[in-house]
Structures are given as C-alpha cells and as structure tokens.
C-alpha positions in Angstrom: -19.1 19.7 4.3 -17.0 19.8 1.1 -18.7 21.6 -1.7 -19.5 20.0 -5.0 -17.1 20.8 -7.8 -18.4 23.9 -9.7 -16.6 23.4 -12.9 -14.3 20.8 -14.6 -10.7 20.9 -13.3 -7.6 19.7 -15.1 -7.6 15.9 -15.5 -5.6 13.7 -13.1 -3.2 11.0 -14.4 -3.6 7.9 -12.2 -1.0 5.8 -14.1 2.0 5.2 -11.8 4.2 5.6 -14.9 3.4 9.3 -14.9 5.4 9.7 -11.7 7.9 7.0 -12.4 8.7 6.4 -16.1 10.7 3.3 -15.2 7.3 1.6 -14.7 6.9 1.5 -18.4 10.4 0.0 -18.7 9.3 -2.8 -16.4 6.0 -3.3 -18.2 7.9 -3.5 -21.5 10.4 -6.1 -20.1 7.6 -8.2 -18.7 5.6 -8.0 -21.9 8.6 -9.1 -23.9 9.3 -11.9 -21.3 12.8 -10.5 -21.0 14.0 -11.9 -17.7 17.6 -10.4 -17.9 16.1 -7.0 -18.4 13.7 -7.5 -15.5 16.7 -8.3 -13.3 18.6 -5.3 -14.7 15.7 -3.1 -13.6 15.2 -4.6 -10.2 18.7 -5.5 -8.9 20.2 -2.0 -8.4 17.2 -0.7 -6.4 16.6 -0.8 -2.6 13.9 -3.0 -1.2 11.2 -0.3 -1.5 12.1 0.2 -5.2 12.1 -3.5 -5.9 8.8 -4.0 -4.2 7.3 -1.1 -6.2 8.5 -2.3 -9.6 7.9 -6.0 -9.0 4.3 -5.3 -8.2 3.5 -4.6 -11.8 4.1 -8.2 -12.8 0.4 -9.1 -12.3 -0.7 -6.6 -14.9 0.6 -9.2 -17.5 -1.6 -12.1 -18.5 0.1 -15.5 -18.1 2.8 -14.1 -15.9 2.7 -17.2 -13.5 3.4 -19.6 -16.3 6.3 -17.5 -17.5 7.9 -17.2 -14.1 7.7 -21.0 -13.7 9.5 -21.3 -17.0 12.2 -18.9 -15.7 12.6 -21.0 -12.6 12.8 -24.2 -14.6 15.8 -22.8 -16.4 17.2 -21.1 -13.3 16.0 -23.0 -10.2 18.1 -20.9 -7.8 16.7 -17.5 -8.9 15.1 -16.2 -5.7 13.8 -13.1 -7.5 11.8 -15.2 -9.9 10.6 -17.4 -7.0 9.5 -14.5 -4.9 7.7 -12.9 -7.8 5.9 -16.3 -8.5 4.9 -16.5 -4.9 3.5 -12.9 -5.0 1.6 -13.9 -8.2 0.0 -16.9 -6.5 -1.0 -14.8 -3.5 -2.5 -12.1 -5.8 -4.4 -14.8 -7.8 -5.7 -16.4 -4.7 -6.9 -13.1 -3.3 -8.7 -12.3 -6.5 -10.6 -15.6 -6.2 -11.5 -14.7 -2.6 -12.5 -11.1 -3.5 -12.4 -8.3 -1.0 -15.8 -9.1 0.4 -16.4 -9.7 4.1 -15.6 -13.3 5.2 -19.3 -14.0 5.7 -20.0 -13.3 2.1 -17.1 -15.5 0.7 -18.0 -19.0 -0.4 -16.4 -22.2 0.9 -14.9 -23.0 -2.5 -13.4 -19.5 -2.8 -11.7 -19.9 0.6 -10.4 -23.4 -0.4 -8.9 -22.0 -3.6 -7.4 -19.0 -1.7 -5.8 -21.3 0.9 -4.4 -23.6 -1.8 -2.8 -20.6 -3.6 -1.4 -19.3 -0.3 0.0 -22.7 0.7 1.8 -23.0 -2.6 3.2 -19.5 -2.2 4.3 -20.2 1.4 6.3 -23.3 0.4 8.1 -21.2 -2.3 8.8 -18.4 0.2 10.1 -20.8 2.9 12.7 -22.0 0.5 13.6 -18.5 -0.5 14.0 -17.4 3.1 16.1 -20.5 3.8 18.4 -19.6 0.9 18.4 -15.8 1.7 17.4 -15.0 5.3 17.6 -11.3 4.5 15.2 -11.4 1.5 12.9 -8.6 2.6 10.4 -9.1 -0.2 10.0 -12.8 0.6 9.3 -12.0 4.3 6.9 -9.3 3.2 4.9 -11.7 1.1 4.9 -14.1 4.1 3.1 -11.5 6.1 0.2 -11.9 3.6 0.3 -15.7 3.7 0.3 -15.6 7.4 -2.8 -13.4 7.4 -4.7 -15.4 4.7 -3.9 -18.7 6.4 -5.0 -17.4 9.8 -1.6 -18.1 11.4 -2.3 -15.5 14.1 -1.0 -12.2 15.4 2.1 -13.7 17.1 3.3 -15.4 14.0 2.7 -12.3 11.9 4.7 -10.2 14.3 7.5 -12.8 14.3 7.7 -12.6 10.5 7.7 -8.8 10.6 10.5 -8.7 13.2 12.6 -11.0 11.0 12.1 -8.7 8.1 12.8 -5.6 10.2 16.3 -6.9 11.1 17.2 -6.1 7.5 14.9 -3.2 6.7 13.5 -1.6 9.9 11.5 1.1 8.1 10.1 -0.9 5.1 6.8 0.9 4.8 5.0 -1.5 2.5 5.7 -4.4 4.9 4.5 -2.3 7.8 1.3 -1.6 5.9 0.7 -5.3 5.5 1.2 -6.0 9.2 -1.1 -3.1 10.0 -3.8 -4.9 8.1 -3.3 -8.0 10.3 -3.7 -5.8 13.4 -7.1 -4.5 12.5 -10.1 -6.1 14.2 -11.3 -7.7 11.0 -8.1 -9.9 11.1 -8.2 -10.7 14.8 -6.5 -7.6 16.1 -7.9 -4.5 17.7 -7.9 -0.7 17.0 -5.6 -0.2 20.0 -3.0 -2.6 18.5 -3.3 -1.0 15.1 -2.9 2.5 16.3 0.0 1.6 18.6 1.9 -0.1 15.8 1.3 2.9 13.4 2.6 5.3 16.0 5.6 3.0 16.7 6.5 3.0 13.0 6.0 6.8 12.7 8.3 7.7 15.6 10.9 5.1 14.8 11.4 6.2 11.2 13.5 9.3 10.3 11.7 12.5 10.0 10.6 13.1 6.4 10.1 9.4 5.8 6.8 8.1 4.4 6.2 5.8 7.4 4.0 8.3 9.2 1.3 7.7 6.7 0.5 4.5 8.6 -1.1 6.6 11.3 -3.3 8.3 8.6 -4.0 4.9 7.1 -5.2 3.5 10.5 -7.6 6.4 10.8 -8.8 5.8 7.3 -9.6 2.2 8.1 -11.4 3.3 11.2 -13.3 5.9 9.2 -14.6 3.5 6.6 -15.6 0.9 9.2 -18.2 3.1 10.7 -21.8 2.1 9.7 -23.4 5.5 9.3 -22.6 8.9 7.8 -23.4 10.4 11.3 -20.6 8.3 12.9 -18.2 9.3 10.1 -19.2 13.0 10.5 -18.6 12.8 14.3 -15.2 11.2 13.7 -14.1 14.1 11.5 -14.7 16.4 14.5 -12.6 14.3 16.9 -9.7 16.5 18.1 -7.5 13.3 18.4 -8.0 12.7 14.6 -7.1 16.3 13.7 -4.1 16.2 16.0 -2.8 12.8 14.7 -3.1 13.8 11.0 -1.3 17.1 11.7 1.5 15.4 13.7 1.9 12.6 11.0 2.0 15.2 8.2 4.7 17.2 10.1 6.8 14.1 10.2 6.3 13.2 6.5 4.7 15.2 3.7 5.0 18.6 5.4 8.7 17.9 6.4 11.5 19.4 4.3 13.2 16.0 4.1 10.2 14.3 2.5 11.3 12.8 -0.8 9.4 11.6 -3.9 10.4 8.0 -3.5 8.2 5.1 -4.7 4.8 5.4 -3.0 4.9 9.2 -2.6 1.9 9.9 -4.8 -0.3 7.6 -2.7 1.2 9.0 0.6 0.5 12.6 -0.4 -3.0 11.5 -1.6 -3.9 10.0 1.8 -2.9 13.1 3.6 -4.7 15.2 1.0 -7.9 13.2 1.8 -7.5 13.9 5.6 -6.4 17.6 5.3 -9.4 18.2 3.1 -11.9 16.5 5.2 -10.7 18.0 8.5 -10.5 21.5 7.0 -6.7 21.9 7.1 -6.7 23.8 3.8 -3.2 25.2 3.6 -1.8 21.7 4.2 -4.3 20.3 1.6 -3.2 23.0 -0.9 0.5 22.0 -0.3 -0.4 18.4 -1.3 -2.3 19.5 -4.4 0.5 21.7 -5.5 3.1 18.9 -5.0 0.9 16.3 -6.8 0.1 18.6 -9.7 -1.6 16.4 -12.4 -0.5 13.1 -10.6 -2.9 10.8 -8.7 -3.2 7.4 -7.3 -6.2 5.1 -7.0 -5.6 4.9 -3.3 -7.2 6.2 -1.1 -10.0 7.3 -3.4 -11.0 3.8 -4.4 -11.4 3.0 -0.7 -13.8 5.9 -0.1 -16.2 5.6 -2.9 -14.2 6.9 -5.9 -12.5 10.0 -7.3 -15.5 12.3 -6.8 -14.1 12.8 -3.2 -10.8 14.0 -4.8 -12.7 16.3 -7.2 -14.6 17.8 -4.4 -11.5 18.5 -2.3 -9.8 20.1 -5.3 -12.9 22.3 -6.0 -13.1 23.4 -2.4 -9.4 24.3 -2.3 -10.0 26.6 -5.4 -13.2 28.0 -3.9 -11.4 28.9 -0.7 -8.6 30.6 -2.6 -5.9 28.4 -1.1 -5.1 27.0 -4.5 -4.9 28.9 -7.8 
C-alpha cells in the first residue's frame, strides 16, 4: 500500500503551457480571434502537433460562433471546418456528461446526437475534399462511437486514417475507447488492439501507453477495492507495464513530443502502484514540476500522485 505523504512536496504545474509554451500562443490567437495566426501556428506541425494545439479551442467561450464566422468568409477552409466539428462534438458530450448511459436522460441523448449529426455532416464534407485529413477522420471516430455506428464502422474509419498516419496515437486512443465493453467491445478486443499499436510503432514512441491505458480502464471498472488490489498483484499486469515502458518512456528514443507529460504520468501511476520504484523515480525525475490531469482525474484526484511522490522519497529512490 502506498504511504500517505509525510510532508508537503514541491507544487506540480498542471497547465499544458508549462511544458509547451506554444499553448499560450494558441490561446492568445484564439482569444484575439486571429484566424491567420491560428493557421500560422497549426499549419507547420505534424498531425499530432495540430491535434494537440487545436484541442485548446474549446477553452474559449463563443468559439463555435467565431468558427462559423470564419467559414462564412472562407467556406473552403477545412481547418476551420474540422475545428468547428470538434467543438460541436465537445459541446454535445458536455450535455451528455460522462455518466453511465443508464443515468443519462433522454433529452441529453437527443441533444448529443443532434450535435454529433451536425459534426458528422461537416466532417463528411472535409473528408471528401481532403481524404487524407487525419484530424477529420479522428473526429469521425468519436461521432461513430456517440451515434452507435458499431465496431466495424469505427474500425473502417480508423483504417482510413491509418493510411496517412499509421501511428497517430490520439486516434488510436479514441478507437480504444470504442473497443471497451462499455461501447460494445470486449476486454480481449481492447487489449489486442493496444498490443497491436504498441508493437507496430517504432521503439521509443508513445503508442505503447495504449496498453497501460487499457489496464487503467480495466482497473477503474472493478467494483471493489479488493478486486483492484488483486489486479495489482497480477503478474500479467506487471509484465505488461514493464514491457510497455521499455518500448516507450524507458527507451532512449523516447521524445518529449505533445502528450509526453500525460504518457509519463500514466506510467508513473502504474510503476508506483506495482512497486517498480526505480522506473517510477525515472518518471518523476523526467517530469520535474510538470503534471497532467490525466490519469489522476480518472483515479480520484491528485492525492494518488502525491502519495506516489511521497513513497518514492521515503524509499530513497528520489531525492
């Protein structure tokens, strides 16, 4: 069991801009409603970088109305169209909430589906104009899930995306969600896909975190602390986390590309809970004062992180 934190430790900065200052550039461009500057920030980046920066649009109030205005002036701008679709999806999901389906009202579902249908129509047009628009296909993975289009259709969309970006991790994470039992899949399908992505990607890539994410989902789905405690003792879990770490955060080729703070944090969670303390200490050292809300928000809050940090200091693996 992880010990409680004996004394306050240095504060963690959970703002993504602490790791990537360009986030503040994007926030400023969006706040100023400066579309040329938004494009200037997005266009030179690879798909992962574009997905990362574009994701901050929904921090801004009224962003949907502005994007519609941009499209009214530039109807062929597929970047604005994709961002508007992403906004509609996000807004619909906020109405639905993250509650279990049985706890979501009929009107909430109706509004979600209306938002998703609007987004889907926009994205169909984007994909017709630009068949290789990876971000549009990525958003269509979420519309497929929310509109209950099924496993086969979700995989078809992912395979289209993978023609152009075979190791696009954020899209893989979205399909992984579809493969969980709560969305009509199974644990076997989810773990098989996570392993497929891990082994297909170059060593040192972030993709191996999908296997750690699948175990995290399985962990939080148990009903009792006893079941979760037993899971932590499962040799398969320990072996999987170590193998995934070796292909990603523990590999010399691992780079601090967008998403790296969250990826290291997921592995920190698992290395700490499974008692792999040297590996946990390596993540803490690499992270320094940086943090991400995920996975801590998924497991009850940052107290878990504080406890892992305290235990690392108590064991002398971190000074």
